[in-house]
C-alpha positions as CSV (number, residue, x, y, z in Angstrom):
1,X,163.2,-180.7,81.9
2,X,160.2,-181.5,84.1
3,X,161.1,-178.9,86.7
4,X,161.9,-176.3,84.0
5,X,158.5,-176.9,82.3
6,X,156.7,-176.6,85.7
7,X,158.7,-173.4,86.5
8,X,157.7,-171.8,83.2
9,X,154.1,-172.9,83.5
10,X,154.1,-171.2,86.9
11,X,155.2,-168.0,85.3
12,X,158.7,-168.4,86.6
13,X,157.6,-168.1,90.2
14,X,158.4,-170.5,93.0
15,X,156.3,-173.6,93.3
16,X,156.2,-176.7,95.5
17,X,156.6,-180.3,94.5
18,X,156.6,-183.5,96.4
19,X,159.0,-186.4,96.5
20,X,156.1,-188.6,95.3
21,X,155.5,-186.5,92.2
22,X,159.2,-186.5,91.3
23,X,159.5,-190.3,91.8
24,X,156.4,-190.9,89.6
25,X,157.9,-188.7,86.9
26,X,161.3,-190.4,86.8
27,X,159.8,-193.8,87.2
28,X,161.1,-195.1,90.5
29,X,159.1,-196.9,93.2
30,X,156.6,-194.7,95.0
31,X,155.5,-197.2,97.6
32,X,158.4,-196.5,99.9
33,X,160.2,-193.5,101.2
34,X,163.6,-195.2,100.8
35,X,163.9,-193.8,97.3
36,X,163.6,-190.3,98.6
37,X,167.4,-190.4,99.0
38,X,167.7,-190.8,95.2
39,X,165.5,-187.7,94.7
40,X,167.5,-185.7,97.3
41,X,170.8,-186.7,95.6
42,X,169.4,-185.6,92.2
43,X,168.2,-182.3,93.6
44,X,171.6,-181.6,95.3
45,X,173.4,-182.4,92.1
46,X,171.2,-180.0,90.1
47,X,171.7,-177.3,92.8
48,X,175.5,-177.8,92.8
49,X,175.5,-177.5,89.0
50,X,173.6,-174.2,89.3
51,X,170.5,-175.4,87.5
52,X,168.0,-175.1,90.3
53,X,167.5,-173.3,93.6
54,X,165.2,-174.8,96.1
55,X,164.5,-175.2,99.8
56,X,162.6,-177.8,101.9
57,X,159.5,-177.2,103.9
58,X,158.2,-179.6,106.6
59,X,154.5,-180.0,106.6
60,X,152.2,-180.6,109.6
61,X,152.0,-184.3,108.7
62,X,155.8,-184.6,109.0
63,X,156.2,-184.8,105.3
64,X,158.8,-182.8,103.3
65,X,157.8,-180.7,100.3
66,X,160.4,-179.2,98.0
67,X,159.9,-175.5,97.1
68,X,161.5,-174.8,93.7
69,X,162.7,-171.2,93.8
70,X,164.3,-171.0,90.4
71,X,165.1,-173.3,87.4
72,X,167.6,-172.6,84.6
73,X,168.4,-174.5,81.5
74,X,171.8,-172.9,81.2
75,X,174.9,-173.9,83.2
76,X,176.3,-170.8,85.0
77,X,179.7,-169.6,83.8
């Protein structure tokens, strides 16, 4: 729901989000990067289900941002 709302607020255009923002939203520890695996697994599951399309971008600070390309609220047939 969070990603869909962000996608709609961004006029259904791609946007970037960080692991930190997603961890804060779902309420898991933000003080360590070890929970990034949880976020990665959630994102992969949503992609496998056909609900989101995304890709990862490495920043100059060696951090990874998630670019959300498309979000859907309907499972594909």
